[in-house]
C-alpha positions as CSV (number, residue, x, y, z in Angstrom):
1,X,53.9,66.2,149.4
2,X,53.7,69.0,146.7
3,X,55.6,71.2,149.0
4,X,58.5,68.8,149.4
5,X,58.6,68.2,145.7
6,X,59.0,72.1,145.3
7,X,61.7,72.3,147.8
8,X,63.5,69.3,146.2
9,X,63.3,71.0,142.7
10,X,64.7,74.2,144.1
11,X,67.6,72.6,145.9
12,X,68.7,70.4,142.6
13,X,68.3,73.6,140.4
14,X,70.3,75.3,142.8
15,X,73.1,72.9,143.0
16,X,73.2,72.4,139.2
17,X,73.7,76.2,138.8
18,X,76.2,76.4,141.3
19,X,78.2,73.8,140.0
20,X,78.0,75.1,136.6
21,X,79.2,78.2,138.0
22,X,82.1,76.6,139.7
23,X,83.1,74.8,136.5
24,X,83.0,77.9,134.5
25,X,85.3,79.8,136.9
26,X,87.6,77.0,137.4
27,X,87.9,76.1,133.7
28,X,91.5,76.0,132.5
29,X,90.3,77.3,128.9
30,X,89.4,80.7,130.1
31,X,91.4,83.3,128.2
32,X,92.4,86.7,129.8
33,X,92.8,89.3,127.0
34,X,95.8,91.4,127.2
35,X,95.0,94.9,126.8
36,X,96.3,96.7,123.9
37,X,98.4,100.0,124.4
38,X,99.5,102.5,121.9
39,X,102.2,105.1,121.6
40,X,100.7,108.1,119.8
41,X,101.9,111.3,118.3
42,X,99.9,114.0,116.5
43,X,101.1,115.2,113.1
44,X,99.9,118.7,111.6
45,X,100.1,119.5,107.9
46,X,99.4,123.1,106.8
47,X,100.0,125.1,103.7
48,X,101.0,128.5,105.2
49,X,100.4,130.9,102.3
50,X,103.6,132.6,101.2
51,X,105.6,132.1,104.6
52,X,108.1,134.9,104.1
53,X,109.0,138.3,105.0
54,X,105.4,139.6,104.7
55,X,104.4,137.5,107.7
56,X,104.5,140.0,110.7
57,X,105.4,139.0,114.3
58,X,101.7,139.2,115.3
59,X,100.8,136.9,112.5
60,X,103.7,134.4,113.2
61,X,102.5,134.3,116.9
62,X,99.1,133.3,115.8
63,X,100.6,130.6,113.6
64,X,102.6,129.3,116.4
65,X,99.6,129.1,118.9
66,X,98.1,126.5,116.2
67,X,101.6,124.9,115.7
68,X,102.6,124.3,119.4
69,X,100.3,121.6,120.6
70,X,101.6,119.2,118.1
71,X,104.4,116.6,117.9
72,X,105.3,116.7,114.1
73,X,104.6,119.6,111.8
74,X,105.0,119.7,107.9
75,X,104.6,123.1,106.2
76,X,104.3,123.8,102.8
77,X,104.8,127.1,100.8
78,X,107.7,128.5,102.5
79,X,108.9,131.5,100.3
80,X,112.1,130.0,98.4
81,X,114.2,133.3,98.7
82,X,115.8,134.6,102.1
83,X,112.6,136.0,103.3
84,X,111.1,132.4,103.7
85,X,114.4,131.2,105.6
86,X,114.1,134.3,107.9
87,X,110.5,133.8,108.7
88,X,111.1,130.3,109.5
89,X,114.0,131.4,111.8
90,X,111.5,134.0,113.4
91,X,108.6,131.3,113.7
92,X,111.0,129.2,115.4
93,X,112.1,131.7,118.0
94,X,108.7,132.5,118.9
95,X,107.8,128.7,119.2
96,X,110.8,128.1,121.4
97,X,110.5,131.3,123.5
98,X,109.7,129.4,126.8
99,X,111.7,126.4,126.2
100,X,114.0,124.7,123.6
101,X,111.3,121.9,122.7
102,X,111.2,122.1,118.9
103,X,113.8,121.4,116.2
104,X,113.3,122.0,112.6
105,X,114.7,121.1,109.1
106,X,114.4,123.5,106.3
107,X,114.5,122.3,102.7
108,X,116.5,123.6,99.8
109,X,114.3,125.3,97.0
110,X,112.4,123.0,94.8
111,X,113.9,122.4,91.4
112,X,110.8,124.2,89.8
113,X,110.0,125.4,86.2
114,X,110.5,129.0,87.4
115,X,111.5,131.1,90.1
116,X,107.9,132.0,91.0
117,X,107.0,128.6,91.2
118,X,109.8,127.3,93.5
119,X,109.1,126.9,97.2
120,X,110.6,125.4,100.3
121,X,109.1,122.9,102.8
122,X,109.8,122.6,106.5
123,X,109.5,119.9,109.1
124,X,109.3,121.2,112.7
125,X,109.3,118.3,115.6
126,X,109.1,118.0,119.4
127,X,112.6,116.9,120.5
128,X,111.4,115.0,123.5
129,X,109.0,113.1,121.4
130,X,110.8,112.3,118.2
131,X,114.3,111.9,116.8
132,X,115.3,112.7,113.0
133,X,117.1,109.8,111.4
134,X,119.7,111.3,108.7
135,X,119.0,114.5,106.8
136,X,115.6,115.0,105.0
137,X,115.9,115.6,101.4
138,X,113.9,116.7,98.2
139,X,113.2,113.6,96.4
140,X,115.2,113.5,93.3
141,X,113.2,110.8,91.4
142,X,110.1,113.2,91.5
143,X,112.0,116.2,90.2
144,X,111.0,115.8,86.6
145,X,107.5,114.5,87.3
146,X,106.6,117.2,90.0
147,X,107.2,121.1,89.6
148,X,107.9,121.0,93.5
149,X,109.2,117.7,94.4
150,X,108.1,116.1,97.7
151,X,110.3,116.6,100.9
152,X,111.0,113.5,102.8
153,X,112.2,112.9,106.5
154,X,112.5,109.9,108.4
155,X,111.7,109.8,112.2
156,X,111.8,107.4,115.1
157,X,109.8,107.9,118.4
158,X,112.3,108.5,121.2
159,X,111.7,105.0,122.5
160,X,114.2,104.0,119.6
161,X,111.7,101.4,118.1
162,X,109.1,102.7,116.0
163,X,110.2,104.5,112.7
164,X,108.4,106.0,109.9
165,X,108.9,108.2,106.8
166,X,106.9,111.4,106.0
167,X,106.8,113.0,102.8
168,X,105.2,116.4,102.2
169,X,104.2,117.8,98.9
170,X,102.7,121.0,97.4
171,X,101.1,120.0,93.8
172,X,100.8,122.5,90.9
173,X,97.5,124.5,91.0
174,X,94.2,123.1,89.9
175,X,94.3,124.7,86.5
176,X,97.7,123.0,85.9
177,X,96.4,119.6,86.4
178,X,97.8,118.5,89.6
179,X,96.6,114.8,88.7
180,X,99.5,114.6,86.4
181,X,101.7,115.0,89.3
182,X,99.9,113.1,92.0
183,X,99.7,109.7,89.9
184,X,103.5,109.6,90.2
185,X,103.5,109.7,94.1
186,X,103.4,106.0,93.7
187,X,107.3,106.1,93.4
188,X,107.4,107.1,97.1
189,X,106.2,103.8,98.0
190,X,108.3,102.1,95.7
191,X,111.5,103.9,96.4
192,X,111.2,103.8,100.3
193,X,112.2,100.8,102.2
194,X,110.7,101.7,105.5
195,X,107.2,100.0,106.0
196,X,105.5,102.8,107.8
197,X,104.7,105.8,105.3
198,X,102.8,109.2,105.5
199,X,102.4,111.4,102.6
200,X,100.7,114.9,103.6
201,X,100.4,118.2,102.0
202,X,98.2,120.4,99.5
203,X,97.6,118.4,96.6
204,X,95.1,120.8,94.9
205,X,93.2,117.6,94.2
206,X,90.4,115.7,95.8
207,X,90.9,112.4,97.4
208,X,88.4,110.7,95.2
209,X,90.2,111.5,91.8
210,X,91.3,108.5,89.7
211,X,95.1,109.6,90.0
212,X,95.0,108.4,93.7
213,X,94.0,104.8,92.4
214,X,97.8,103.6,91.8
215,X,98.6,104.7,95.5
216,X,95.3,103.0,96.8
217,X,96.2,100.0,94.8
218,X,99.5,99.8,96.9
219,X,97.5,99.8,100.3
220,X,97.6,103.5,101.1
221,X,94.5,104.8,102.6
222,X,93.4,108.5,102.8
223,X,92.7,110.0,106.4
224,X,90.3,112.8,105.3
225,X,87.1,112.2,103.4
226,X,84.9,114.9,101.9
227,X,86.2,117.4,104.2
228,X,87.0,120.8,102.4
229,X,90.4,122.4,103.7
230,X,90.8,125.6,101.5
231,X,89.1,128.7,101.8
232,X,87.0,130.9,99.6
233,X,88.0,134.7,99.1
234,X,84.7,135.9,100.7
235,X,81.7,134.0,102.5
236,X,78.7,133.1,100.1
237,X,75.6,132.2,101.7
238,X,77.4,131.7,105.0
239,X,79.7,129.2,103.5
240,X,83.7,130.1,103.5
241,X,85.1,126.4,102.9
242,X,86.1,125.5,99.4
243,X,88.0,122.6,98.2
244,X,89.2,119.3,99.5
245,X,92.7,119.7,98.7
246,X,94.8,119.0,101.9
247,X,95.1,115.3,103.3
248,X,97.1,112.5,104.7
249,X,97.7,109.1,103.0
250,X,99.1,106.3,104.9
251,X,100.5,102.7,104.7
252,X,102.0,101.0,107.6
253,X,102.9,97.3,109.1
254,X,103.2,98.6,112.4
255,X,101.6,102.0,112.3
256,X,97.8,102.9,112.4
257,X,96.7,106.2,111.3
258,X,93.3,107.4,112.5
259,X,90.9,110.4,113.3
260,X,92.0,113.2,111.0
261,X,90.6,116.6,111.9
262,X,90.6,119.8,110.0
263,X,91.4,122.8,112.4
264,X,88.8,125.2,111.4
265,X,90.0,128.4,113.1
266,X,87.7,130.6,110.9
267,X,84.6,129.3,112.8
268,X,82.3,131.9,111.3
269,X,82.4,134.1,108.3
270,X,83.3,137.1,110.4
271,X,86.7,135.3,111.2
272,X,87.5,134.6,107.4
273,X,89.4,137.8,106.5
274,X,91.5,137.8,109.7
275,X,92.6,134.2,109.1
276,X,93.2,134.5,105.6
277,X,96.3,137.0,106.6
278,X,97.8,133.8,107.8
279,X,96.9,131.5,105.0
280,X,94.1,130.3,102.3
281,X,94.0,126.8,103.8
282,X,92.9,125.5,107.1
283,X,95.7,123.2,108.8
284,X,94.9,119.5,109.2
285,X,95.8,117.0,112.0
286,X,96.0,113.4,112.4
287,X,97.4,110.8,114.9
288,X,100.0,108.1,114.4
289,X,99.7,105.1,116.7
290,X,102.3,102.5,117.4
291,X,101.6,99.4,119.4
292,X,103.6,99.0,122.5
293,X,105.3,95.7,123.1
294,X,104.4,94.9,126.9
295,X,106.8,91.8,126.8
């Protein structure tokens, strides 16, 4: 009798479990999640110290090796004179020596307080990934607020759908109070109709400074956090990194920005002197992500 009862219980439980499983599979309320797919591009920002006639071919070749893997490049501190213009053309010649895959836009001289403070900016982009919309420009509404007014360009992915504006900026040195310039960068958000915005450069200011609060209050976010990007003149106690001066700040309705990286090409104290031939700042990289419409 006990044996018969056990068999009956097993059969009933098995039937119930099987029925529940069938009901679960056949339920009309089951949702299949559609995977989210993104188009992604890499953006590099770099203050290349005194990019001008003093940079020789070997140094420019080393610079291009760092730039080449990326889709969009924003460079600060191009020398304002003809030496800077020539250096950019030599840089582009090396960058495109195997194929014409990169284009560039070089700014006019910034309207600075002196010829020694004036510089140029340059955007470089991979032509099979991005299209430039219109002509990049120095932002006139920040001319008086900033000694070197930012340079802005508008780009679209070659799919023709995803558009963003990028502004690059080199603030005055730390002793000249860059926070008095940075606080005005809010005007970029107020004056740009495009919803997807990226601001990058050498701000000579930590991302935690209160001068950034107006931009944060507008919904902007910083990419790098507590990551030094400038270099000491010489190593001290094995440390060659200095200040958290370079960064990305972004805001976007369709754009996401994640995974900021400092490209530490110095690696050890032994590499510091050689890298400082190129710059006193490390390049920084982030990735812009745009959701792909699968409809």
